[in-house]
C-alpha positions in Angstrom: -0.2 0.0 0.0 3.0 2.3 0.8 4.2 1.9 -2.9 0.8 2.8 -4.3 0.3 5.5 -2.1 3.6 6.9 -3.2 2.9 6.4 -6.8 -0.2 8.3 -6.8 1.4 11.3 -4.8 4.2 11.1 -7.3 1.6 11.3 -10.1 -0.1 14.0 -8.3 2.9 16.3 -8.2 3.3 15.7 -12.0 -0.5 16.2 -12.4 0.0 19.7 -10.8 1.8 21.0 -13.7 0.5 18.7 -16.3 -3.1 19.5 -17.4 -3.8 16.1 -18.4 -3.4 14.7 -14.7 -5.6 15.6 -11.9 -2.6 16.5 -9.5 -4.2 17.1 -6.3 -7.1 14.5 -6.3 -4.3 11.8 -7.1 -2.2 13.1 -4.2 -5.2 13.2 -1.9 -6.0 9.4 -3.1 -2.7 8.4 -2.1 -3.0 10.0 1.5 -6.1 8.3 1.9 -4.8 4.8 0.8 -2.0 5.4 3.5 -4.4 6.5 6.0 -6.5 3.4 5.4 -3.6 1.3 5.4 -2.3 2.4 8.8 -5.8 2.7 10.3 -5.4 6.5 10.0 -2.4 6.2 12.9 0.1 7.7 10.4 -2.6 9.9 8.5 -5.1 11.6 10.5 -8.6 11.9 9.6 -8.2 15.6 10.4 -5.5 15.9 7.9 -7.6 14.0 5.3 -10.5 16.5 5.6 -8.1 19.6 5.4 -6.5 18.3 2.3 -9.8 17.5 0.8 -10.9 21.0 1.3 -7.8 22.3 -0.2 -8.2 19.8 -3.2 -11.6 21.1 -3.6 -10.2 24.7 -3.7 -7.9 23.7 -6.5 -10.6 22.5 -8.4 -12.6 25.6 -8.0 -9.6 27.8 -8.8 -8.7 26.0 -12.0 -12.0 27.8 -13.5 -11.9 31.0 -11.3 -8.2 32.1 -11.5 -8.1 32.8 -15.2 -11.0 35.2 -14.8 -9.4 36.8 -11.7 -6.2 37.1 -13.5 -8.1 38.9 -16.5 -9.9 41.1 -14.0 -6.4 41.9 -12.3 -5.2 43.0 -16.0 -8.1 45.6 -16.3 -10.1 43.5 -18.7 -13.7 44.6 -19.1 -16.6 42.6 -17.9 -16.7 40.7 -21.2 -13.2 39.9 -21.0 -13.6 38.5 -17.5 -16.6 36.6 -18.4 -14.9 35.2 -21.6 -11.8 34.0 -19.5 -14.1 32.2 -17.2 -16.0 30.8 -20.1 -13.1 29.6 -22.0 -11.8 28.0 -18.7 -14.8 25.9 -18.4 -15.1 25.1 -22.2 -11.5 24.3 -22.4 -11.5 22.0 -19.4 -14.5 20.0 -20.4 -14.6 20.1 -24.2 -11.0 20.5 -25.3 -9.4 18.5 -22.8 -5.8 19.0 -21.5 -4.7 21.5 -23.8 -8.1 23.6 -23.7 -7.3 23.9 -20.1 -4.3 26.5 -21.1 -5.8 27.8 -24.1 -9.3 28.1 -23.1 -9.0 31.0 -20.7 -6.4 32.8 -23.0 -8.9 32.5 -26.0 -12.0 33.3 -24.0 -10.5 36.3 -22.6 -9.1 37.4 -25.9 -12.6 36.9 -27.6 -14.6 38.3 -24.7 -12.4 41.6 -24.8 -12.7 41.7 -28.5 -16.4 41.8 -28.4 -16.3 44.5 -25.7 -13.3 46.7 -27.0 -11.5 47.3 -30.3 -8.3 48.3 -28.5 -5.8 45.7 -29.4 -3.6 46.6 -26.4 -6.5 45.8 -24.0 -7.4 42.5 -25.7 -4.0 41.1 -25.8 -3.7 42.4 -22.0 -6.9 40.7 -21.0 -5.7 37.6 -22.6 -2.4 37.7 -21.0 -4.3 38.4 -17.5 -6.2 35.1 -18.1 -3.0 33.1 -18.6 -1.3 34.8 -15.8 -4.3 33.7 -13.8 -4.1 30.1 -15.1 -0.1 30.0 -14.0 -0.9 31.3 -10.5 -3.6 28.7 -10.2 -1.1 26.1 -11.2 1.4 27.5 -8.6 -1.2 27.3 -5.9 -2.1 23.7 -7.0 1.6 22.7 -7.1 1.9 24.2 -3.7 -0.8 22.2 -2.4 -0.2 19.0 -3.7 3.7 19.5 -2.5 2.3 19.7 1.0 0.4 16.7 0.6 3.6 14.8 -0.3 5.5 16.6 2.5 2.8 15.4 5.0 3.0 11.7 3.6 6.8 11.8 3.8 6.5 12.9 7.4 3.8 10.2 8.0 6.2 7.3 6.8 8.4 8.0 9.9 5.6 8.0 12.4 
């Protein structure tokens, strides 16, 4: 069970930066498996609940971060909505590449519909991409925290 848990956590770390793997859920699954295997002596139920909440946060952030990034770069309402719609569309329709490209093109198209100024259009698209990158950093941080907790749990 330790090997399976460790493999899932390692896949989770990779998945935190690769859009085709669900990083935090994989790492969480590894922690849960190790918790069950040790009767929750090494990995507490409280830790599982906390990391579950953080995992849910990362899933929400995957959709919301590009819109917040576009807003932070002063996109119009249409640009922010476009970045959000692009994130949702990209995630569910276009697959792994859509997770990256969807918010960028959604922010671009949304801003184009509201503003003919090329600088603002590119700025909104860039903001959506920056939001995606910041979401990735948060996702990686949470996944690394789970990996660190797992390593510490191995020595309990």
